[in-house]
C-alpha positions in Angstrom: 125.2 149.6 100.3 124.4 146.0 101.2 127.2 143.8 102.3 127.4 140.1 102.0 128.3 138.5 105.3 129.3 134.9 105.9 128.7 133.4 109.3 131.1 130.6 110.5 131.7 129.1 113.9 135.3 129.0 114.8 136.8 125.6 114.0 133.9 124.4 112.0 134.5 123.4 108.4 131.3 124.6 106.7 132.3 123.4 103.3 133.0 119.9 104.7 129.6 119.9 106.5 127.8 120.9 103.4 129.6 118.2 101.5 128.6 115.5 104.0 125.0 116.8 104.0 124.8 116.7 100.2 126.2 113.2 100.1 123.6 112.1 102.7 120.8 113.7 100.7 122.0 112.1 97.5 122.2 108.7 99.2 118.7 109.1 100.6 117.3 110.2 97.3 119.0 107.2 95.5 117.5 104.7 98.0 114.0 106.2 97.7 114.2 106.4 93.9 115.2 102.8 93.3 112.9 101.5 90.7 111.7 97.8 90.6 110.2 96.6 87.4 107.1 94.6 87.9 105.9 92.7 84.8 102.5 91.2 84.3 99.9 90.4 81.7 96.4 91.9 81.5 94.6 89.9 84.2 91.9 92.0 85.7 91.1 92.9 88.4 94.6 92.0 89.6 96.9 93.4 86.9 95.7 95.6 84.1 97.0 99.0 83.0 93.5 100.2 82.1 92.4 99.9 85.8 93.0 102.4 88.6 96.6 102.0 89.8 96.9 99.2 87.3 94.8 96.8 89.3 94.5 95.3 92.7 97.8 93.3 92.8 99.8 96.2 91.4 98.2 98.6 93.9 99.0 96.3 96.8 102.6 95.6 95.7 103.3 99.3 94.9 101.9 100.5 98.2 103.8 97.9 100.3 107.1 98.4 98.5 106.5 102.2 98.4 106.3 102.2 102.2 109.6 100.4 102.2 111.3 103.1 100.1 111.0 101.5 96.6 109.3 102.7 93.5 107.4 100.1 91.4 107.2 100.4 87.6 104.5 98.2 86.1 105.1 96.8 82.6 102.3 94.9 80.9 103.4 92.2 78.5 102.1 88.7 77.6 102.6 86.3 80.6 105.2 84.1 78.9 107.2 87.1 78.0 107.0 88.3 81.6 108.4 85.0 82.8 111.2 85.1 80.2 112.0 88.7 81.2 112.1 87.7 84.9 114.5 84.9 84.1 116.8 87.0 81.9 116.8 90.0 84.2 114.8 92.4 82.0 112.2 92.5 84.8 112.7 92.3 88.6 109.3 90.9 89.8 106.0 89.3 88.8 103.1 88.3 91.0 102.3 84.6 90.6 101.4 81.3 92.2 104.2 79.1 93.6 105.8 77.0 90.8 108.6 74.5 91.1 109.7 75.5 87.6 110.4 79.1 88.8 112.2 78.1 92.0 115.4 77.8 90.0 115.5 81.5 89.1 113.1 83.3 91.4 111.9 83.4 95.0 108.5 84.0 96.4 107.2 86.2 99.3 104.5 85.0 101.7 101.1 85.0 100.0 99.3 88.3 99.9 96.0 87.2 98.5 94.2 84.0 97.2 92.7 83.1 93.9 89.6 80.8 93.9 89.9 78.9 90.6 86.5 77.8 89.1 85.3 75.9 86.1 83.0 77.8 83.7 80.4 76.0 81.6 77.3 76.7 79.5 74.4 77.6 81.8 72.3 74.8 80.3 74.9 72.2 81.1 75.0 70.4 84.5 78.7 69.6 85.0 79.6 68.5 88.5 83.3 68.7 89.4 84.6 66.1 91.8 88.2 65.6 91.0 90.0 64.7 87.7 87.8 61.7 87.1 84.8 63.9 86.8 86.4 65.8 83.9 86.8 62.8 81.6 84.7 63.1 78.5 84.7 66.9 78.5 86.6 69.1 76.1 88.6 71.8 78.1 90.1 75.1 77.0 92.8 76.7 79.1 94.5 80.0 78.7 98.0 79.4 77.2 100.9 79.8 79.5 99.0 80.0 82.8 100.4 78.1 85.7 97.0 76.7 86.8 97.4 74.1 84.0 100.2 72.6 86.2 97.4 71.8 88.7 95.9 69.3 86.3 97.9 66.0 86.4 98.9 64.4 83.1 96.0 62.2 82.1 95.4 60.9 78.7 91.7 60.9 79.4 91.6 64.7 79.5 90.9 66.6 76.3 92.7 69.9 76.7 93.2 72.7 74.2 94.4 76.2 74.6 93.1 79.8 74.0 94.9 83.1 74.0 92.9 84.2 77.1 89.8 83.6 79.1 87.5 85.6 76.9 88.5 83.6 73.9 88.1 80.3 75.9 84.7 81.4 77.1 83.6 82.2 73.5 84.7 78.7 72.6 82.5 77.3 75.4 79.6 79.4 74.1 80.1 78.1 70.6 80.1 74.5 71.7 83.7 73.9 70.6 84.6 73.0 74.2 82.7 72.2 77.3 84.7 73.9 80.1 87.2 76.5 80.8 89.0 77.6 84.0 89.6 80.9 85.6 89.9 82.8 88.8 86.4 83.6 90.0 86.9 87.4 90.2 88.6 87.5 86.8 85.8 85.5 85.2 83.2 87.8 86.9 85.0 90.9 85.6 84.8 89.7 82.0 81.1 88.5 82.5 80.3 92.1 83.4 82.2 93.6 80.4 83.4 91.8 77.2 81.1 88.9 77.8 78.1 90.9 79.1 76.1 90.0 75.9 76.3 86.3 76.8 76.9 86.2 80.5 73.5 84.7 81.2 74.6 81.8 78.9 77.6 81.0 81.1 77.8 79.8 84.7 80.3 78.5 87.2 80.4 74.8 87.9 79.4 74.4 91.6 82.4 74.3 94.0 85.9 75.2 93.2 88.9 73.6 91.4 91.6 75.0 93.5 92.5 77.9 95.8 95.9 79.2 94.8 97.8 81.7 96.9 99.4 84.7 95.1 102.9 85.9 96.0 105.4 88.5 94.9 108.1 86.7 92.9 111.5 88.3 92.7 114.4 87.1 90.5 117.1 85.3 92.4 120.0 87.3 90.9 118.6 90.7 92.0 121.2 92.0 94.4 118.5 93.0 97.0 116.2 90.0 96.5 116.1 89.1 100.2 115.6 92.7 101.3 112.8 93.2 98.9 111.0 90.1 100.0 111.5 90.9 103.6 110.2 94.4 103.2 107.2 93.3 101.2 106.2 90.7 103.8 106.6 93.2 106.6 104.6 96.0 105.0 101.8 93.7 103.8 101.4 92.5 107.4 101.4 96.1 108.6 98.9 97.1 106.0 96.6 94.4 107.1 96.9 95.7 110.7 96.4 99.4 110.0 93.5 99.0 107.5 95.4 99.9 104.3 95.1 96.4 102.9 91.3 96.5 103.3 91.1 100.0 101.9 92.8 99.0 98.7 90.3 96.2 98.1 87.5 98.6 98.8 89.0 101.1 96.4 88.8 98.5 93.6 85.2 97.5 94.6 86.3 94.0 95.7 85.4 91.9 98.7 87.9 92.2 101.5 89.4 88.8 102.6 88.8 87.9 106.3 92.6 87.4 106.7 95.8 87.1 104.8 96.5 83.6 103.4 98.8 81.5 105.5 102.2 80.6 104.0 
């Protein structure tokens, strides 16, 4: 007959030890399992749920915060809804360019990549961008709600309209309804290779660039661990740049690796 034998060191409260161990494990599991809600719109190759790991930015953010013990849940919604949700607390984070309008309710990390903003024209046109004055006389379509519109100063000489997204704005350029639209170079090229492939030869970049805008992780100010999240993200992105993870993620998405992180 088998006998059940319990081993116990004299003077040791095994039940108490097991309780402490269980509480420690639960606390550890809770910290690891904390979910941060990252909201964004479809902005390939940076944020897009159709892409591997939901795009380059989501991949970088998820990897960096994952190394710090967080779990990132990406939610794709229109950009204006993402900002409203960040302000109301429905979402914890977005990735975005610095904006004075957001500083009242959100804080930014150090930049983790840069966006080269370029004008797009019909290939037959010969627009030359050299400051705002060079845009007078041209009809411009911008994607509604995007912060790069803030980079254009108020000027009654500018004829600006809005489209739902870059693809619609580019179609407006092709149709002759407007002369120019504006987009991140990699995003524009992504659409040239896909939705606009039938007409990509009819579109071209205006020589030079409009702006280089640095992209940061943006966390709502009323998140109880806002400072810790931003500190962890900055630390892990820097470590990823040093150990090769940062470059590997760019390569995984088939994108050129920056020579260095943008400076804050």
